[in-house]
Every structure is written in C-alpha cells, then in structure tokens.
PyMOL CGO cylinders between C-alpha atoms (Angstrom):
from pymol import cmd
from pymol.cgo import CYLINDER

trace = [
    CYLINDER, 25.86, 59.35, 85.91, 26.80, 62.83, 87.35, 0.3, 1, 1, 1, 1, 1, 1,
    CYLINDER, 26.80, 62.83, 87.35, 29.29, 65.54, 85.93, 0.3, 1, 1, 1, 1, 1, 1,
    CYLINDER, 29.29, 65.54, 85.93, 30.92, 67.59, 88.76, 0.3, 1, 1, 1, 1, 1, 1,
    CYLINDER, 30.92, 67.59, 88.76, 32.80, 71.00, 88.74, 0.3, 1, 1, 1, 1, 1, 1,
    CYLINDER, 32.80, 71.00, 88.74, 34.61, 72.80, 91.13, 0.3, 1, 1, 1, 1, 1, 1,
    CYLINDER, 34.61, 72.80, 91.13, 36.22, 76.30, 91.01, 0.3, 1, 1, 1, 1, 1, 1,
    CYLINDER, 36.22, 76.30, 91.01, 36.34, 77.55, 94.54, 0.3, 1, 1, 1, 1, 1, 1,
    CYLINDER, 36.34, 77.55, 94.54, 40.01, 77.60, 94.69, 0.3, 1, 1, 1, 1, 1, 1,
    CYLINDER, 40.01, 77.60, 94.69, 42.76, 78.35, 92.08, 0.3, 1, 1, 1, 1, 1, 1,
    CYLINDER, 42.76, 78.35, 92.08, 42.54, 75.10, 90.50, 0.3, 1, 1, 1, 1, 1, 1,
    CYLINDER, 42.54, 75.10, 90.50, 39.86, 73.90, 88.15, 0.3, 1, 1, 1, 1, 1, 1,
    CYLINDER, 39.86, 73.90, 88.15, 38.40, 70.55, 88.79, 0.3, 1, 1, 1, 1, 1, 1,
    CYLINDER, 38.40, 70.55, 88.79, 35.84, 68.59, 86.54, 0.3, 1, 1, 1, 1, 1, 1,
    CYLINDER, 35.84, 68.59, 86.54, 34.87, 64.98, 86.84, 0.3, 1, 1, 1, 1, 1, 1,
    CYLINDER, 34.87, 64.98, 86.84, 32.37, 62.32, 85.55, 0.3, 1, 1, 1, 1, 1, 1,
    CYLINDER, 32.37, 62.32, 85.55, 31.20, 59.81, 88.21, 0.3, 1, 1, 1, 1, 1, 1,
    CYLINDER, 31.20, 59.81, 88.21, 28.76, 56.97, 88.49, 0.3, 1, 1, 1, 1, 1, 1,
    CYLINDER, 28.76, 56.97, 88.49, 28.08, 54.40, 91.25, 0.3, 1, 1, 1, 1, 1, 1,
    CYLINDER, 28.08, 54.40, 91.25, 29.50, 51.13, 89.77, 0.3, 1, 1, 1, 1, 1, 1,
    CYLINDER, 29.50, 51.13, 89.77, 30.55, 53.30, 86.70, 0.3, 1, 1, 1, 1, 1, 1,
    CYLINDER, 30.55, 53.30, 86.70, 33.33, 55.64, 85.39, 0.3, 1, 1, 1, 1, 1, 1,
    CYLINDER, 33.33, 55.64, 85.39, 35.04, 57.74, 87.95, 0.3, 1, 1, 1, 1, 1, 1,
    CYLINDER, 35.04, 57.74, 87.95, 37.25, 60.20, 85.78, 0.3, 1, 1, 1, 1, 1, 1,
    CYLINDER, 37.25, 60.20, 85.78, 38.68, 63.48, 86.76, 0.3, 1, 1, 1, 1, 1, 1,
    CYLINDER, 38.68, 63.48, 86.76, 40.68, 66.21, 84.97, 0.3, 1, 1, 1, 1, 1, 1,
    CYLINDER, 40.68, 66.21, 84.97, 41.97, 69.39, 86.55, 0.3, 1, 1, 1, 1, 1, 1,
    CYLINDER, 41.97, 69.39, 86.55, 44.15, 72.54, 86.05, 0.3, 1, 1, 1, 1, 1, 1,
    CYLINDER, 44.15, 72.54, 86.05, 46.17, 73.55, 89.02, 0.3, 1, 1, 1, 1, 1, 1,
    CYLINDER, 46.17, 73.55, 89.02, 48.18, 76.79, 88.45, 0.3, 1, 1, 1, 1, 1, 1,
    CYLINDER, 48.18, 76.79, 88.45, 51.58, 76.99, 89.72, 0.3, 1, 1, 1, 1, 1, 1,
    CYLINDER, 51.58, 76.99, 89.72, 52.02, 79.17, 92.87, 0.3, 1, 1, 1, 1, 1, 1,
    CYLINDER, 52.02, 79.17, 92.87, 51.96, 82.83, 91.92, 0.3, 1, 1, 1, 1, 1, 1,
    CYLINDER, 51.96, 82.83, 91.92, 50.16, 81.99, 88.58, 0.3, 1, 1, 1, 1, 1, 1,
    CYLINDER, 50.16, 81.99, 88.58, 46.64, 83.49, 87.84, 0.3, 1, 1, 1, 1, 1, 1,
    CYLINDER, 46.64, 83.49, 87.84, 43.83, 80.94, 87.84, 0.3, 1, 1, 1, 1, 1, 1,
    CYLINDER, 43.83, 80.94, 87.84, 42.63, 79.78, 84.41, 0.3, 1, 1, 1, 1, 1, 1,
    CYLINDER, 42.63, 79.78, 84.41, 38.85, 78.99, 85.20, 0.3, 1, 1, 1, 1, 1, 1,
    CYLINDER, 38.85, 78.99, 85.20, 37.50, 80.96, 82.27, 0.3, 1, 1, 1, 1, 1, 1,
    CYLINDER, 37.50, 80.96, 82.27, 40.00, 79.37, 79.74, 0.3, 1, 1, 1, 1, 1, 1,
    CYLINDER, 40.00, 79.37, 79.74, 40.04, 75.97, 80.91, 0.3, 1, 1, 1, 1, 1, 1,
    CYLINDER, 40.04, 75.97, 80.91, 36.67, 74.86, 82.47, 0.3, 1, 1, 1, 1, 1, 1,
    CYLINDER, 36.67, 74.86, 82.47, 34.56, 74.10, 79.49, 0.3, 1, 1, 1, 1, 1, 1,
    CYLINDER, 34.56, 74.10, 79.49, 37.86, 72.24, 77.88, 0.3, 1, 1, 1, 1, 1, 1,
    CYLINDER, 37.86, 72.24, 77.88, 38.05, 70.11, 80.90, 0.3, 1, 1, 1, 1, 1, 1,
    CYLINDER, 38.05, 70.11, 80.90, 34.50, 69.23, 80.51, 0.3, 1, 1, 1, 1, 1, 1,
    CYLINDER, 34.50, 69.23, 80.51, 34.89, 68.08, 77.10, 0.3, 1, 1, 1, 1, 1, 1,
    CYLINDER, 34.89, 68.08, 77.10, 38.30, 66.29, 78.15, 0.3, 1, 1, 1, 1, 1, 1,
    CYLINDER, 38.30, 66.29, 78.15, 36.49, 64.42, 81.05, 0.3, 1, 1, 1, 1, 1, 1,
    CYLINDER, 36.49, 64.42, 81.05, 33.63, 63.35, 78.95, 0.3, 1, 1, 1, 1, 1, 1,
    CYLINDER, 33.63, 63.35, 78.95, 35.90, 62.11, 76.33, 0.3, 1, 1, 1, 1, 1, 1,
    CYLINDER, 35.90, 62.11, 76.33, 38.33, 60.25, 78.64, 0.3, 1, 1, 1, 1, 1, 1,
    CYLINDER, 38.33, 60.25, 78.64, 35.28, 58.53, 80.45, 0.3, 1, 1, 1, 1, 1, 1,
    CYLINDER, 35.28, 58.53, 80.45, 33.54, 57.47, 77.08, 0.3, 1, 1, 1, 1, 1, 1,
    CYLINDER, 33.54, 57.47, 77.08, 30.69, 59.35, 78.13, 0.3, 1, 1, 1, 1, 1, 1,
    CYLINDER, 30.69, 59.35, 78.13, 28.28, 61.43, 76.14, 0.3, 1, 1, 1, 1, 1, 1,
    CYLINDER, 28.28, 61.43, 76.14, 25.96, 64.11, 77.23, 0.3, 1, 1, 1, 1, 1, 1,
    CYLINDER, 25.96, 64.11, 77.23, 23.02, 61.99, 76.72, 0.3, 1, 1, 1, 1, 1, 1,
    CYLINDER, 23.02, 61.99, 76.72, 24.34, 59.79, 79.67, 0.3, 1, 1, 1, 1, 1, 1,
    CYLINDER, 24.34, 59.79, 79.67, 24.58, 62.59, 82.00, 0.3, 1, 1, 1, 1, 1, 1,
    CYLINDER, 24.58, 62.59, 82.00, 21.71, 62.50, 84.39, 0.3, 1, 1, 1, 1, 1, 1,
    CYLINDER, 21.71, 62.50, 84.39, 22.74, 65.56, 86.74, 0.3, 1, 1, 1, 1, 1, 1,
    CYLINDER, 22.74, 65.56, 86.74, 25.17, 68.23, 87.36, 0.3, 1, 1, 1, 1, 1, 1,
    CYLINDER, 25.17, 68.23, 87.36, 27.00, 69.05, 90.59, 0.3, 1, 1, 1, 1, 1, 1,
    CYLINDER, 27.00, 69.05, 90.59, 28.74, 72.18, 91.35, 0.3, 1, 1, 1, 1, 1, 1,
    CYLINDER, 28.74, 72.18, 91.35, 30.87, 73.39, 94.17, 0.3, 1, 1, 1, 1, 1, 1,
    CYLINDER, 30.87, 73.39, 94.17, 29.43, 76.67, 95.53, 0.3, 1, 1, 1, 1, 1, 1,
    CYLINDER, 29.43, 76.67, 95.53, 32.27, 77.52, 97.97, 0.3, 1, 1, 1, 1, 1, 1,
    CYLINDER, 32.27, 77.52, 97.97, 33.20, 79.20, 100.24, 0.3, 1, 1, 1, 1, 1, 1,
    CYLINDER, 33.20, 79.20, 100.24, 36.08, 80.13, 98.04, 0.3, 1, 1, 1, 1, 1, 1,
    CYLINDER, 36.08, 80.13, 98.04, 37.32, 82.80, 95.53, 0.3, 1, 1, 1, 1, 1, 1,
    CYLINDER, 37.32, 82.80, 95.53, 34.60, 85.28, 94.17, 0.3, 1, 1, 1, 1, 1, 1,
    CYLINDER, 34.60, 85.28, 94.17, 35.62, 85.12, 90.52, 0.3, 1, 1, 1, 1, 1, 1,
    CYLINDER, 35.62, 85.12, 90.52, 36.05, 81.44, 90.51, 0.3, 1, 1, 1, 1, 1, 1,
    CYLINDER, 36.05, 81.44, 90.51, 33.00, 80.55, 92.03, 0.3, 1, 1, 1, 1, 1, 1,
    CYLINDER, 33.00, 80.55, 92.03, 31.15, 82.87, 89.75, 0.3, 1, 1, 1, 1, 1, 1,
    CYLINDER, 31.15, 82.87, 89.75, 32.47, 81.29, 86.82, 0.3, 1, 1, 1, 1, 1, 1,
    CYLINDER, 32.47, 81.29, 86.82, 32.06, 77.73, 87.94, 0.3, 1, 1, 1, 1, 1, 1,
    CYLINDER, 32.06, 77.73, 87.94, 28.17, 78.33, 88.96, 0.3, 1, 1, 1, 1, 1, 1,
    CYLINDER, 28.17, 78.33, 88.96, 27.48, 80.33, 85.82, 0.3, 1, 1, 1, 1, 1, 1,
    CYLINDER, 27.48, 80.33, 85.82, 28.71, 77.57, 83.67, 0.3, 1, 1, 1, 1, 1, 1,
    CYLINDER, 28.71, 77.57, 83.67, 26.96, 74.82, 85.65, 0.3, 1, 1, 1, 1, 1, 1,
    CYLINDER, 26.96, 74.82, 85.65, 23.76, 76.94, 85.38, 0.3, 1, 1, 1, 1, 1, 1,
    CYLINDER, 23.76, 76.94, 85.38, 24.19, 77.40, 81.66, 0.3, 1, 1, 1, 1, 1, 1,
    CYLINDER, 24.19, 77.40, 81.66, 24.98, 73.62, 80.93, 0.3, 1, 1, 1, 1, 1, 1,
    CYLINDER, 24.98, 73.62, 80.93, 22.05, 72.61, 83.02, 0.3, 1, 1, 1, 1, 1, 1,
    CYLINDER, 22.05, 72.61, 83.02, 19.71, 74.88, 81.07, 0.3, 1, 1, 1, 1, 1, 1,
    CYLINDER, 19.71, 74.88, 81.07, 21.19, 74.00, 77.63, 0.3, 1, 1, 1, 1, 1, 1,
    CYLINDER, 21.19, 74.00, 77.63, 20.94, 70.14, 78.53, 0.3, 1, 1, 1, 1, 1, 1,
    CYLINDER, 20.94, 70.14, 78.53, 17.74, 70.20, 80.59, 0.3, 1, 1, 1, 1, 1, 1,
    CYLINDER, 17.74, 70.20, 80.59, 19.71, 68.72, 83.71, 0.3, 1, 1, 1, 1, 1, 1,
    CYLINDER, 19.71, 68.72, 83.71, 19.00, 69.09, 87.32, 0.3, 1, 1, 1, 1, 1, 1,
    CYLINDER, 19.00, 69.09, 87.32, 21.71, 70.79, 89.12, 0.3, 1, 1, 1, 1, 1, 1,
    CYLINDER, 21.71, 70.79, 89.12, 22.93, 70.38, 92.61, 0.3, 1, 1, 1, 1, 1, 1,
    CYLINDER, 22.93, 70.38, 92.61, 25.02, 72.76, 94.73, 0.3, 1, 1, 1, 1, 1, 1,
    CYLINDER, 25.02, 72.76, 94.73, 27.79, 71.16, 96.96, 0.3, 1, 1, 1, 1, 1, 1,
    CYLINDER, 27.79, 71.16, 96.96, 29.70, 72.76, 99.83, 0.3, 1, 1, 1, 1, 1, 1,
    CYLINDER, 29.70, 72.76, 99.83, 33.44, 72.98, 98.55, 0.3, 1, 1, 1, 1, 1, 1,
    CYLINDER, 33.44, 72.98, 98.55, 34.60, 72.68, 102.10, 0.3, 1, 1, 1, 1, 1, 1,
    CYLINDER, 34.60, 72.68, 102.10, 32.58, 69.47, 102.58, 0.3, 1, 1, 1, 1, 1, 1,
    CYLINDER, 32.58, 69.47, 102.58, 34.10, 68.15, 99.45, 0.3, 1, 1, 1, 1, 1, 1,
    CYLINDER, 34.10, 68.15, 99.45, 37.61, 68.83, 100.43, 0.3, 1, 1, 1, 1, 1, 1,
    CYLINDER, 37.61, 68.83, 100.43, 36.74, 67.17, 103.92, 0.3, 1, 1, 1, 1, 1, 1,
    CYLINDER, 36.74, 67.17, 103.92, 35.35, 64.07, 102.06, 0.3, 1, 1, 1, 1, 1, 1,
    CYLINDER, 35.35, 64.07, 102.06, 38.58, 63.65, 99.89, 0.3, 1, 1, 1, 1, 1, 1,
    CYLINDER, 38.58, 63.65, 99.89, 40.65, 63.30, 103.31, 0.3, 1, 1, 1, 1, 1, 1,
    CYLINDER, 40.65, 63.30, 103.31, 38.44, 61.15, 105.13, 0.3, 1, 1, 1, 1, 1, 1,
    CYLINDER, 38.44, 61.15, 105.13, 39.80, 57.95, 104.19, 0.3, 1, 1, 1, 1, 1, 1,
    CYLINDER, 39.80, 57.95, 104.19, 43.06, 59.26, 105.70, 0.3, 1, 1, 1, 1, 1, 1,
    CYLINDER, 43.06, 59.26, 105.70, 41.63, 60.53, 108.80, 0.3, 1, 1, 1, 1, 1, 1,
    CYLINDER, 41.63, 60.53, 108.80, 41.09, 57.13, 110.57, 0.3, 1, 1, 1, 1, 1, 1,
    CYLINDER, 41.09, 57.13, 110.57, 38.27, 58.36, 112.57, 0.3, 1, 1, 1, 1, 1, 1,
    CYLINDER, 38.27, 58.36, 112.57, 39.77, 61.84, 113.53, 0.3, 1, 1, 1, 1, 1, 1,
    CYLINDER, 39.77, 61.84, 113.53, 37.77, 64.98, 112.77, 0.3, 1, 1, 1, 1, 1, 1,
    CYLINDER, 37.77, 64.98, 112.77, 38.64, 66.67, 109.64, 0.3, 1, 1, 1, 1, 1, 1,
    CYLINDER, 38.64, 66.67, 109.64, 39.15, 70.28, 109.21, 0.3, 1, 1, 1, 1, 1, 1,
    CYLINDER, 39.15, 70.28, 109.21, 38.81, 71.67, 105.53, 0.3, 1, 1, 1, 1, 1, 1,
    CYLINDER, 38.81, 71.67, 105.53, 40.63, 75.04, 105.14, 0.3, 1, 1, 1, 1, 1, 1,
    CYLINDER, 40.63, 75.04, 105.14, 40.41, 77.10, 102.02, 0.3, 1, 1, 1, 1, 1, 1,
    CYLINDER, 40.41, 77.10, 102.02, 42.66, 80.26, 101.69, 0.3, 1, 1, 1, 1, 1, 1,
    CYLINDER, 42.66, 80.26, 101.69, 40.32, 83.36, 101.58, 0.3, 1, 1, 1, 1, 1, 1,
    CYLINDER, 40.32, 83.36, 101.58, 43.14, 85.90, 100.86, 0.3, 1, 1, 1, 1, 1, 1,
    CYLINDER, 43.14, 85.90, 100.86, 43.27, 89.19, 103.13, 0.3, 1, 1, 1, 1, 1, 1,
    CYLINDER, 43.27, 89.19, 103.13, 44.83, 87.11, 105.88, 0.3, 1, 1, 1, 1, 1, 1,
    CYLINDER, 44.83, 87.11, 105.88, 41.84, 84.92, 106.55, 0.3, 1, 1, 1, 1, 1, 1,
    CYLINDER, 41.84, 84.92, 106.55, 40.59, 81.48, 105.73, 0.3, 1, 1, 1, 1, 1, 1,
    CYLINDER, 40.59, 81.48, 105.73, 37.15, 79.74, 105.07, 0.3, 1, 1, 1, 1, 1, 1,
    CYLINDER, 37.15, 79.74, 105.07, 37.05, 76.76, 107.21, 0.3, 1, 1, 1, 1, 1, 1,
    CYLINDER, 37.05, 76.76, 107.21, 34.66, 74.08, 108.47, 0.3, 1, 1, 1, 1, 1, 1,
    CYLINDER, 34.66, 74.08, 108.47, 35.08, 70.88, 110.84, 0.3, 1, 1, 1, 1, 1, 1,
    CYLINDER, 35.08, 70.88, 110.84, 33.53, 67.47, 110.15, 0.3, 1, 1, 1, 1, 1, 1,
    CYLINDER, 33.53, 67.47, 110.15, 32.50, 66.79, 112.68, 0.3, 1, 1, 1, 1, 1, 1,
    CYLINDER, 32.50, 66.79, 112.68, 32.82, 70.12, 114.55, 0.3, 1, 1, 1, 1, 1, 1,
    CYLINDER, 32.82, 70.12, 114.55, 31.72, 73.60, 113.11, 0.3, 1, 1, 1, 1, 1, 1,
    CYLINDER, 31.72, 73.60, 113.11, 29.72, 74.93, 109.98, 0.3, 1, 1, 1, 1, 1, 1,
    CYLINDER, 29.72, 74.93, 109.98, 31.75, 76.89, 107.23, 0.3, 1, 1, 1, 1, 1, 1,
    CYLINDER, 31.75, 76.89, 107.23, 33.17, 80.22, 108.54, 0.3, 1, 1, 1, 1, 1, 1,
    CYLINDER, 33.17, 80.22, 108.54, 35.41, 83.02, 107.34, 0.3, 1, 1, 1, 1, 1, 1,
    CYLINDER, 35.41, 83.02, 107.34, 37.93, 83.82, 109.92, 0.3, 1, 1, 1, 1, 1, 1,
    CYLINDER, 37.93, 83.82, 109.92, 41.49, 84.58, 110.83, 0.3, 1, 1, 1, 1, 1, 1,
    CYLINDER, 41.49, 84.58, 110.83, 44.17, 81.77, 111.14, 0.3, 1, 1, 1, 1, 1, 1,
    CYLINDER, 44.17, 81.77, 111.14, 44.66, 82.32, 114.86, 0.3, 1, 1, 1, 1, 1, 1,
    CYLINDER, 44.66, 82.32, 114.86, 40.86, 82.16, 115.58, 0.3, 1, 1, 1, 1, 1, 1,
    CYLINDER, 40.86, 82.16, 115.58, 40.74, 78.84, 113.60, 0.3, 1, 1, 1, 1, 1, 1,
    CYLINDER, 40.74, 78.84, 113.60, 43.56, 77.58, 115.74, 0.3, 1, 1, 1, 1, 1, 1,
    CYLINDER, 43.56, 77.58, 115.74, 41.17, 78.16, 118.82, 0.3, 1, 1, 1, 1, 1, 1,
    CYLINDER, 41.17, 78.16, 118.82, 38.73, 76.14, 117.37, 0.3, 1, 1, 1, 1, 1, 1,
    CYLINDER, 38.73, 76.14, 117.37, 40.58, 73.11, 116.14, 0.3, 1, 1, 1, 1, 1, 1,
    CYLINDER, 40.58, 73.11, 116.14, 40.58, 69.82, 117.79, 0.3, 1, 1, 1, 1, 1, 1,
    CYLINDER, 40.58, 69.82, 117.79, 44.32, 68.93, 118.42, 0.3, 1, 1, 1, 1, 1, 1,
    CYLINDER, 44.32, 68.93, 118.42, 43.56, 65.44, 116.97, 0.3, 1, 1, 1, 1, 1, 1,
    CYLINDER, 43.56, 65.44, 116.97, 42.23, 66.77, 113.64, 0.3, 1, 1, 1, 1, 1, 1,
    CYLINDER, 42.23, 66.77, 113.64, 43.62, 66.20, 110.16, 0.3, 1, 1, 1, 1, 1, 1,
    CYLINDER, 43.62, 66.20, 110.16, 43.65, 69.55, 108.51, 0.3, 1, 1, 1, 1, 1, 1,
    CYLINDER, 43.65, 69.55, 108.51, 43.64, 70.01, 104.76, 0.3, 1, 1, 1, 1, 1, 1,
    CYLINDER, 43.64, 70.01, 104.76, 43.55, 72.52, 101.92, 0.3, 1, 1, 1, 1, 1, 1,
    CYLINDER, 43.55, 72.52, 101.92, 45.40, 75.30, 100.53, 0.3, 1, 1, 1, 1, 1, 1,
    CYLINDER, 45.40, 75.30, 100.53, 44.64, 77.47, 103.45, 0.3, 1, 1, 1, 1, 1, 1,
    CYLINDER, 44.64, 77.47, 103.45, 46.11, 74.75, 105.66, 0.3, 1, 1, 1, 1, 1, 1,
    CYLINDER, 46.11, 74.75, 105.66, 49.25, 74.74, 103.48, 0.3, 1, 1, 1, 1, 1, 1,
    CYLINDER, 49.25, 74.74, 103.48, 49.63, 78.73, 103.63, 0.3, 1, 1, 1, 1, 1, 1,
    CYLINDER, 49.63, 78.73, 103.63, 49.09, 79.08, 107.49, 0.3, 1, 1, 1, 1, 1, 1,
    CYLINDER, 49.09, 79.08, 107.49, 50.76, 75.69, 108.36, 0.3, 1, 1, 1, 1, 1, 1,
    CYLINDER, 50.76, 75.69, 108.36, 53.11, 77.00, 111.02, 0.3, 1, 1, 1, 1, 1, 1,
    CYLINDER, 53.11, 77.00, 111.02, 50.00, 78.95, 112.81, 0.3, 1, 1, 1, 1, 1, 1,
    CYLINDER, 50.00, 78.95, 112.81, 47.84, 75.87, 112.56, 0.3, 1, 1, 1, 1, 1, 1,
    CYLINDER, 47.84, 75.87, 112.56, 50.43, 72.87, 113.46, 0.3, 1, 1, 1, 1, 1, 1,
    CYLINDER, 50.43, 72.87, 113.46, 50.91, 74.67, 116.99, 0.3, 1, 1, 1, 1, 1, 1,
    CYLINDER, 50.91, 74.67, 116.99, 47.44, 73.26, 117.93, 0.3, 1, 1, 1, 1, 1, 1,
    CYLINDER, 47.44, 73.26, 117.93, 48.76, 69.62, 117.10, 0.3, 1, 1, 1, 1, 1, 1,
    CYLINDER, 48.76, 69.62, 117.10, 46.60, 69.12, 114.15, 0.3, 1, 1, 1, 1, 1, 1,
    CYLINDER, 46.60, 69.12, 114.15, 48.22, 66.88, 111.47, 0.3, 1, 1, 1, 1, 1, 1,
    CYLINDER, 48.22, 66.88, 111.47, 48.76, 68.66, 108.06, 0.3, 1, 1, 1, 1, 1, 1,
    CYLINDER, 48.76, 68.66, 108.06, 49.79, 66.49, 104.98, 0.3, 1, 1, 1, 1, 1, 1,
    CYLINDER, 49.79, 66.49, 104.98, 52.89, 67.66, 103.00, 0.3, 1, 1, 1, 1, 1, 1,
    CYLINDER, 52.89, 67.66, 103.00, 52.30, 70.59, 100.85, 0.3, 1, 1, 1, 1, 1, 1,
    CYLINDER, 52.30, 70.59, 100.85, 51.99, 68.48, 97.53, 0.3, 1, 1, 1, 1, 1, 1,
    CYLINDER, 51.99, 68.48, 97.53, 49.56, 66.24, 98.83, 0.3, 1, 1, 1, 1, 1, 1,
    CYLINDER, 49.56, 66.24, 98.83, 46.26, 65.67, 96.80, 0.3, 1, 1, 1, 1, 1, 1,
    CYLINDER, 46.26, 65.67, 96.80, 44.43, 65.86, 99.96, 0.3, 1, 1, 1, 1, 1, 1,
    CYLINDER, 44.43, 65.86, 99.96, 44.96, 69.65, 99.73, 0.3, 1, 1, 1, 1, 1, 1,
    CYLINDER, 44.96, 69.65, 99.73, 42.69, 69.91, 96.52, 0.3, 1, 1, 1, 1, 1, 1,
    CYLINDER, 42.69, 69.91, 96.52, 39.18, 69.86, 96.07, 0.3, 1, 1, 1, 1, 1, 1,
    CYLINDER, 39.18, 69.86, 96.07, 38.15, 66.95, 94.09, 0.3, 1, 1, 1, 1, 1, 1,
    CYLINDER, 38.15, 66.95, 94.09, 35.28, 67.11, 91.71, 0.3, 1, 1, 1, 1, 1, 1,
    CYLINDER, 35.28, 67.11, 91.71, 34.73, 63.39, 92.12, 0.3, 1, 1, 1, 1, 1, 1,
    CYLINDER, 34.73, 63.39, 92.12, 33.96, 64.27, 95.62, 0.3, 1, 1, 1, 1, 1, 1,
    CYLINDER, 33.96, 64.27, 95.62, 31.63, 66.95, 94.39, 0.3, 1, 1, 1, 1, 1, 1,
    CYLINDER, 31.63, 66.95, 94.39, 29.80, 64.38, 92.26, 0.3, 1, 1, 1, 1, 1, 1,
    CYLINDER, 29.80, 64.38, 92.26, 29.32, 61.86, 95.07, 0.3, 1, 1, 1, 1, 1, 1,
    CYLINDER, 29.32, 61.86, 95.07, 27.99, 64.75, 97.36, 0.3, 1, 1, 1, 1, 1, 1,
    CYLINDER, 27.99, 64.75, 97.36, 25.82, 65.84, 94.43, 0.3, 1, 1, 1, 1, 1, 1,
    CYLINDER, 25.82, 65.84, 94.43, 24.24, 62.32, 94.00, 0.3, 1, 1, 1, 1, 1, 1,
    CYLINDER, 24.24, 62.32, 94.00, 22.67, 62.62, 97.48, 0.3, 1, 1, 1, 1, 1, 1,
    CYLINDER, 22.67, 62.62, 97.48, 21.84, 66.24, 97.28, 0.3, 1, 1, 1, 1, 1, 1,
    CYLINDER, 21.84, 66.24, 97.28, 18.71, 67.92, 96.45, 0.3, 1, 1, 1, 1, 1, 1,
    CYLINDER, 18.71, 67.92, 96.45, 18.58, 69.77, 92.98, 0.3, 1, 1, 1, 1, 1, 1,
    CYLINDER, 18.58, 69.77, 92.98, 18.23, 73.36, 93.17, 0.3, 1, 1, 1, 1, 1, 1,
    CYLINDER, 18.23, 73.36, 93.17, 16.11, 75.79, 91.40, 0.3, 1, 1, 1, 1, 1, 1,
    CYLINDER, 16.11, 75.79, 91.40, 18.65, 76.75, 88.64, 0.3, 1, 1, 1, 1, 1, 1,
    CYLINDER, 18.65, 76.75, 88.64, 18.26, 80.42, 88.68, 0.3, 1, 1, 1, 1, 1, 1,
    CYLINDER, 18.26, 80.42, 88.68, 18.64, 80.77, 92.47, 0.3, 1, 1, 1, 1, 1, 1,
    CYLINDER, 18.64, 80.77, 92.47, 21.90, 78.68, 92.57, 0.3, 1, 1, 1, 1, 1, 1,
    CYLINDER, 21.90, 78.68, 92.57, 24.41, 81.07, 93.96, 0.3, 1, 1, 1, 1, 1, 1,
    CYLINDER, 24.41, 81.07, 93.96, 27.99, 81.12, 95.41, 0.3, 1, 1, 1, 1, 1, 1,
    CYLINDER, 27.99, 81.12, 95.41, 28.44, 80.77, 99.21, 0.3, 1, 1, 1, 1, 1, 1,
    CYLINDER, 28.44, 80.77, 99.21, 31.00, 83.89, 99.63, 0.3, 1, 1, 1, 1, 1, 1,
    CYLINDER, 31.00, 83.89, 99.63, 30.67, 83.94, 103.53, 0.3, 1, 1, 1, 1, 1, 1,
    CYLINDER, 30.67, 83.94, 103.53, 31.97, 87.71, 103.11, 0.3, 1, 1, 1, 1, 1, 1,
    CYLINDER, 31.97, 87.71, 103.11, 31.83, 90.61, 100.90, 0.3, 1, 1, 1, 1, 1, 1,
    CYLINDER, 31.83, 90.61, 100.90, 33.77, 90.33, 97.66, 0.3, 1, 1, 1, 1, 1, 1,
    CYLINDER, 33.77, 90.33, 97.66, 37.18, 92.16, 97.36, 0.3, 1, 1, 1, 1, 1, 1,
    CYLINDER, 37.18, 92.16, 97.36, 35.77, 94.31, 94.45, 0.3, 1, 1, 1, 1, 1, 1,
    CYLINDER, 35.77, 94.31, 94.45, 32.71, 96.39, 95.36, 0.3, 1, 1, 1, 1, 1, 1,
    CYLINDER, 32.71, 96.39, 95.36, 30.80, 98.80, 92.92, 0.3, 1, 1, 1, 1, 1, 1,
    CYLINDER, 30.80, 98.80, 92.92, 31.41, 102.56, 93.47, 0.3, 1, 1, 1, 1, 1, 1,
    CYLINDER, 31.41, 102.56, 93.47, 28.31, 104.45, 94.26, 0.3, 1, 1, 1, 1, 1, 1,
    CYLINDER, 28.31, 104.45, 94.26, 28.38, 107.98, 92.64, 0.3, 1, 1, 1, 1, 1, 1,
]
cmd.load_cgo(trace, "trace")
C-alpha cells in the first residue's frame, strides 16, 4: 500500500492506493487568488486519507511524492514532509514527476492522442512536458505553442492560464473546472509503485529554474 503526496501546484493532494485495494484521495485547492495552504493542510490531509481509507501506518509500504517541476515553496514543503515521514516510519520513498502524474490523470480521456501537461511556473512561463513528445522544460507559452502537436490534449493550471495562446495550435483543453487540470495524488501513488526508491536525503525538488527568492550576498 502506498501513500502519495503532491504539492507542485497551489493544490495539496494526498492519497492512499493499493492495487486491488483502497484508492482514496483528499485534497485542498485554494480558490483563485487565495494563498496555497500546503504547510497548514498537508499533515491534516495525510491523517484524513488514512482514516477515510481505513488504513493504518503499519499497512503503508512506501511513500511517493511529486518532485515537480512546480512552485518552489510547495515542493520544498511536500518533499521535506515525505522525507521526514519516511525517516520516522522507516519507509522507502519514491520521487515522481508531477508533470507525468498530471498527464497520467488525463490519459484515459486522450483516446490515443499525445498529452501535454502544463503547470503554471509564474513569471510568464510554464513547466511542460509531452507524453509522448518532449521532456520537462521551463519555457514561455509561445515557445510551448511551437512544440505542441495540434492533436494533443493539453491539461494543467498552466493550460488554463494560457488557454488562448495554446488553443491557437489546435490543441484541445478541457473546461477550466475539469479535474484533469489537477495533479492527482492517486496517479503519484501509481507511478510510485513502479519507481525505484530514492536515497532519502538525496531526494530533491525538480525546480527546472532558479527560485524567485535568492539569498543576498554581502
């Protein structure tokens, strides 16, 4: 049984999953304009999902955590929490691409089309990857438009934010409120089931670019 976490976007998602067993997810998605609540809600959601699935910590065999790319602060909180839980519980931990988890959640709707996963990177950029197609990148929406297969299904909060730009390519983008735009912790679990556990203290966020806040050098 796997416990999965993702905090790459403004949403906080936690799930418990086992093949032929429970598949329960709980999440917190702030309204547009509201601040993310990763720090306040992550451990609460962990306890909620364990209770809702009827699962105890003794039944959890590994942890899976989305490593991004995504927001600097959210990733730092999610990965630090996963590492701390893994250490406290003596569990292996697997890092999973948040973009791959986002694409996996849309694969059933793609009907054989490529899936482009797009996370809002702020500063007028996106993090994006295509399955199949290209590896995760940080780039401007217009640069992404030049890469997108016109037959693609394009999902994620970055696709919602830059809908007008990306739809000019012919790519299909679900309605703004579609759950296909959210990174599912259940998909993080499923991908984590097949992944290789990391050395816990070397598990780091995939930022793809320098963080917004930089230390001052005297």
